[in-house]
A tleap script that builds the chain and sets N, CA, C and O, in Angstrom:
source leaprc.protein.ff14SB
mol = sequence {
  NTYR GLU ARG ALA GLY ILE ARG ASP GLN LYS
  GLY GLU TRP ASP PRO LYS LYS ARG ALA LYS
  GLU ILE ILE ALA LYS LEU ASP ILE SER GLY
  ASP LYS LYS LEU ASN LYS GLU GLU PHE VAL
  THR GLY CYS MET ASN ASP GLN VAL ILE CYS
  LYS LEU LEU LEU PRO ARG SER CSER
}
set mol.1.N position { -107.388 25.132 177.885 }
set mol.1.CA position { -108.141 25.419 176.521 }
set mol.1.C position { -108.677 26.792 176.430 }
set mol.1.O position { -108.905 26.993 175.238 }
set mol.2.N position { -108.932 27.653 177.012 }
set mol.2.CA position { -110.018 28.767 177.220 }
set mol.2.C position { -108.545 29.930 176.424 }
set mol.2.O position { -108.777 30.597 175.415 }
set mol.3.N position { -107.502 29.942 176.944 }
set mol.3.CA position { -106.510 30.694 176.666 }
set mol.3.C position { -105.645 30.555 175.491 }
set mol.3.O position { -104.780 31.360 175.147 }
set mol.4.N position { -106.059 29.117 174.723 }
set mol.4.CA position { -105.733 29.069 173.500 }
set mol.4.C position { -106.834 29.051 172.576 }
set mol.4.O position { -106.696 28.559 171.457 }
set mol.5.N position { -108.071 29.626 173.023 }
set mol.5.CA position { -109.196 29.956 171.986 }
set mol.5.C position { -109.928 28.347 171.697 }
set mol.5.O position { -110.626 28.241 170.689 }
set mol.6.N position { -109.775 27.323 172.459 }
set mol.6.CA position { -110.635 26.194 172.023 }
set mol.6.C position { -111.503 25.614 172.865 }
set mol.6.O position { -111.210 25.000 173.891 }
set mol.7.N position { -112.880 25.866 172.301 }
set mol.7.CA position { -114.092 25.717 172.960 }
set mol.7.C position { -114.248 24.388 172.818 }
set mol.7.O position { -114.799 24.001 173.849 }
set mol.8.N position { -114.030 23.344 171.981 }
set mol.8.CA position { -114.517 22.195 171.912 }
set mol.8.C position { -113.705 21.432 172.726 }
set mol.8.O position { -112.496 21.454 172.492 }
set mol.9.N position { -114.172 20.691 173.730 }
set mol.9.CA position { -113.544 19.618 174.584 }
set mol.9.C position { -113.934 18.089 174.352 }
set mol.9.O position { -114.178 17.327 175.288 }
set mol.10.N position { -113.966 17.733 173.062 }
set mol.10.CA position { -114.626 16.527 172.793 }
set mol.10.C position { -113.569 15.939 171.998 }
set mol.10.O position { -112.768 16.655 171.397 }
set mol.11.N position { -113.515 14.469 171.954 }
set mol.11.CA position { -112.480 13.745 170.909 }
set mol.11.C position { -111.348 13.918 171.148 }
set mol.11.O position { -110.915 13.559 172.243 }
set mol.12.N position { -110.444 14.570 170.126 }
set mol.12.CA position { -108.948 14.777 170.350 }
set mol.12.C position { -108.772 15.887 171.198 }
set mol.12.O position { -107.622 16.295 171.364 }
set mol.13.N position { -109.949 16.588 171.907 }
set mol.13.CA position { -109.525 17.533 172.953 }
set mol.13.C position { -109.712 17.354 174.379 }
set mol.13.O position { -109.427 18.076 175.335 }
set mol.14.N position { -110.204 16.334 174.298 }
set mol.14.CA position { -111.118 15.870 175.852 }
set mol.14.C position { -109.823 15.952 176.651 }
set mol.14.O position { -108.847 15.244 176.402 }
set mol.15.N position { -109.877 16.954 177.733 }
set mol.15.CA position { -108.800 17.006 178.575 }
set mol.15.C position { -108.081 15.873 179.270 }
set mol.15.O position { -106.851 15.866 179.332 }
set mol.16.N position { -108.840 14.894 179.807 }
set mol.16.CA position { -108.204 13.779 180.152 }
set mol.16.C position { -107.438 12.880 179.113 }
set mol.16.O position { -106.432 12.309 179.535 }
set mol.17.N position { -107.791 12.696 177.841 }
set mol.17.CA position { -107.097 12.334 177.000 }
set mol.17.C position { -105.645 13.146 176.478 }
set mol.17.O position { -104.580 12.543 176.338 }
set mol.18.N position { -105.802 14.487 176.245 }
set mol.18.CA position { -104.768 14.893 175.987 }
set mol.18.C position { -103.569 14.885 176.911 }
set mol.18.O position { -102.381 14.907 176.588 }
set mol.19.N position { -104.221 14.841 178.391 }
set mol.19.CA position { -103.131 15.053 179.352 }
set mol.19.C position { -102.227 13.652 179.451 }
set mol.19.O position { -101.030 13.633 179.735 }
set mol.20.N position { -103.001 12.551 179.174 }
set mol.20.CA position { -102.318 11.050 178.694 }
set mol.20.C position { -101.599 11.138 177.600 }
set mol.20.O position { -100.710 10.297 177.471 }
set mol.21.N position { -101.718 11.812 176.894 }
set mol.21.CA position { -101.001 11.843 175.240 }
set mol.21.C position { -99.825 12.795 175.567 }
set mol.21.O position { -98.731 12.550 175.060 }
set mol.22.N position { -99.972 13.820 176.347 }
set mol.22.CA position { -98.867 14.848 176.699 }
set mol.22.C position { -97.790 14.125 177.598 }
set mol.22.O position { -96.594 14.348 177.413 }
set mol.23.N position { -98.193 13.328 178.493 }
set mol.23.CA position { -97.456 12.799 179.588 }
set mol.23.C position { -96.581 11.731 178.729 }
set mol.23.O position { -95.356 11.769 178.614 }
set mol.24.N position { -97.582 10.630 178.065 }
set mol.24.CA position { -96.814 9.542 177.251 }
set mol.24.C position { -95.631 9.866 176.380 }
set mol.24.O position { -94.595 9.204 176.312 }
set mol.25.N position { -96.002 11.302 175.525 }
set mol.25.CA position { -94.888 11.856 174.744 }
set mol.25.C position { -93.649 12.516 175.357 }
set mol.25.O position { -92.522 12.411 174.873 }
set mol.26.N position { -93.937 13.165 176.402 }
set mol.26.CA position { -92.632 13.779 177.061 }
set mol.26.C position { -92.072 13.043 178.515 }
set mol.26.O position { -91.292 13.513 179.343 }
set mol.27.N position { -92.847 11.559 178.507 }
set mol.27.CA position { -92.144 10.820 179.735 }
set mol.27.C position { -90.980 10.187 179.192 }
set mol.27.O position { -91.107 9.063 178.708 }
set mol.28.N position { -89.693 10.839 179.207 }
set mol.28.CA position { -88.619 10.484 178.684 }
set mol.28.C position { -87.738 8.818 179.380 }
set mol.28.O position { -87.092 7.909 178.858 }
set mol.29.N position { -88.218 9.166 180.855 }
set mol.29.CA position { -88.058 7.879 181.669 }
set mol.29.C position { -88.854 6.591 181.524 }
set mol.29.O position { -88.472 5.495 181.936 }
set mol.30.N position { -90.166 6.872 180.806 }
set mol.30.CA position { -90.963 5.783 181.031 }
set mol.30.C position { -91.532 5.329 182.221 }
set mol.30.O position { -91.760 4.132 182.396 }
set mol.31.N position { -91.890 6.563 183.423 }
set mol.31.CA position { -92.123 6.316 184.675 }
set mol.31.C position { -93.607 6.511 184.823 }
set mol.31.O position { -94.162 6.204 185.879 }
set mol.32.N position { -94.406 7.114 183.595 }
set mol.32.CA position { -95.665 7.608 183.740 }
set mol.32.C position { -95.781 9.075 184.541 }
set mol.32.O position { -96.860 9.575 184.861 }
set mol.33.N position { -94.664 9.584 184.766 }
set mol.33.CA position { -94.931 10.773 185.468 }
set mol.33.C position { -93.751 11.868 184.839 }
set mol.33.O position { -92.680 11.389 184.465 }
set mol.34.N position { -93.931 12.999 184.760 }
set mol.34.CA position { -93.338 14.179 184.429 }
set mol.34.C position { -92.415 14.934 185.816 }
set mol.34.O position { -92.875 15.294 186.899 }
set mol.35.N position { -91.013 15.005 185.334 }
set mol.35.CA position { -90.279 15.520 186.393 }
set mol.35.C position { -90.152 16.695 185.610 }
set mol.35.O position { -90.518 16.847 184.445 }
set mol.36.N position { -89.472 17.694 186.530 }
set mol.36.CA position { -89.545 19.213 186.070 }
set mol.36.C position { -88.659 19.013 184.632 }
set mol.36.O position { -89.102 19.498 183.591 }
set mol.37.N position { -87.550 18.366 184.648 }
set mol.37.CA position { -86.962 18.479 183.313 }
set mol.37.C position { -87.432 17.910 182.063 }
set mol.37.O position { -87.229 18.426 180.964 }
set mol.38.N position { -88.158 16.678 182.293 }
set mol.38.CA position { -88.854 16.190 181.345 }
set mol.38.C position { -89.936 17.288 180.790 }
set mol.38.O position { -90.047 17.478 179.578 }
set mol.39.N position { -90.739 18.008 181.761 }
set mol.39.CA position { -91.549 19.090 181.440 }
set mol.39.C position { -91.316 19.922 180.715 }
set mol.39.O position { -91.949 20.109 179.676 }
set mol.40.N position { -90.163 20.737 181.181 }
set mol.40.CA position { -89.591 22.096 180.485 }
set mol.40.C position { -89.314 21.663 179.383 }
set mol.40.O position { -89.877 22.293 178.488 }
set mol.41.N position { -88.277 20.327 178.833 }
set mol.41.CA position { -87.855 20.313 177.765 }
set mol.41.C position { -88.651 19.900 176.756 }
set mol.41.O position { -88.385 20.133 175.576 }
set mol.42.N position { -89.936 19.101 177.243 }
set mol.42.CA position { -91.151 18.774 176.203 }
set mol.42.C position { -91.954 20.195 175.584 }
set mol.42.O position { -92.298 20.485 174.438 }
set mol.43.N position { -92.078 20.922 176.883 }
set mol.43.CA position { -92.775 22.266 176.247 }
set mol.43.C position { -91.720 23.051 175.301 }
set mol.43.O position { -92.166 23.585 174.286 }
set mol.44.N position { -90.514 23.130 175.558 }
set mol.44.CA position { -90.017 23.854 174.599 }
set mol.44.C position { -89.818 23.063 173.217 }
set mol.44.O position { -89.449 23.704 172.233 }
set mol.45.N position { -90.029 21.830 173.132 }
set mol.45.CA position { -89.718 21.186 171.739 }
set mol.45.C position { -91.256 20.917 171.292 }
set mol.45.O position { -91.329 20.160 170.324 }
set mol.46.N position { -92.583 21.411 171.828 }
set mol.46.CA position { -93.665 20.980 171.299 }
set mol.46.C position { -94.434 22.212 171.122 }
set mol.46.O position { -94.582 22.948 172.098 }
set mol.47.N position { -94.899 22.496 170.080 }
set mol.47.CA position { -95.306 23.820 169.473 }
set mol.47.C position { -96.950 24.158 169.838 }
set mol.47.O position { -97.486 25.265 169.897 }
set mol.48.N position { -97.581 22.743 170.069 }
set mol.48.CA position { -99.324 22.780 170.558 }
set mol.48.C position { -99.028 23.008 172.178 }
set mol.48.O position { -99.755 23.801 172.776 }
set mol.49.N position { -97.871 22.259 172.956 }
set mol.49.CA position { -98.038 22.796 173.887 }
set mol.49.C position { -97.671 24.215 174.725 }
set mol.49.O position { -98.033 24.748 175.773 }
set mol.50.N position { -96.771 24.488 173.673 }
set mol.50.CA position { -96.131 25.848 173.787 }
set mol.50.C position { -97.437 26.750 173.847 }
set mol.50.O position { -97.826 27.445 174.786 }
set mol.51.N position { -98.067 26.537 172.476 }
set mol.51.CA position { -99.455 27.604 172.373 }
set mol.51.C position { -100.430 27.580 173.489 }
set mol.51.O position { -101.107 28.566 173.782 }
set mol.52.N position { -100.514 26.100 174.295 }
set mol.52.CA position { -101.597 26.215 175.295 }
set mol.52.C position { -101.187 26.995 176.448 }
set mol.52.O position { -101.960 27.558 177.224 }
set mol.53.N position { -99.836 26.990 176.514 }
set mol.53.CA position { -99.398 27.524 177.763 }
set mol.53.C position { -98.885 28.841 177.896 }
set mol.53.O position { -98.745 29.301 179.030 }
set mol.54.N position { -98.563 29.559 176.823 }
set mol.54.CA position { -98.309 30.829 176.676 }
set mol.54.C position { -99.324 31.851 176.615 }
set mol.54.O position { -100.300 31.596 175.910 }
set mol.55.N position { -99.287 32.964 177.220 }
set mol.55.CA position { -100.306 33.878 176.932 }
set mol.55.C position { -100.592 34.357 175.562 }
set mol.55.O position { -99.651 34.558 174.794 }
set mol.56.N position { -101.777 34.549 175.206 }
set mol.56.CA position { -102.071 35.207 173.889 }
set mol.56.C position { -101.805 36.607 173.622 }
set mol.56.O position { -102.209 37.493 174.375 }
set mol.57.N position { -101.274 36.782 172.787 }
set mol.57.CA position { -100.616 38.202 172.081 }
set mol.57.C position { -102.195 38.809 171.828 }
set mol.57.O position { -103.048 38.184 171.199 }
set mol.58.N position { -102.382 39.972 172.363 }
set mol.58.CA position { -103.575 40.932 171.852 }
set mol.58.C position { -103.179 41.862 170.832 }
set mol.58.O position { -104.001 42.648 170.361 }
savepdb mol mol.pdb
quit
């Protein structure tokens, strides 16, 4: 969250809630786990996740 400049970690930005939502969205196989392929594919196709993972430009 700090890398993305997100300070409010309540409500929709609660880390545990966001993790569950991300796994549910990216979990193609439905096993409630992410394998490397699901993770990489999901990250490349989701702008919010990309923003959270990529370093900020200065």
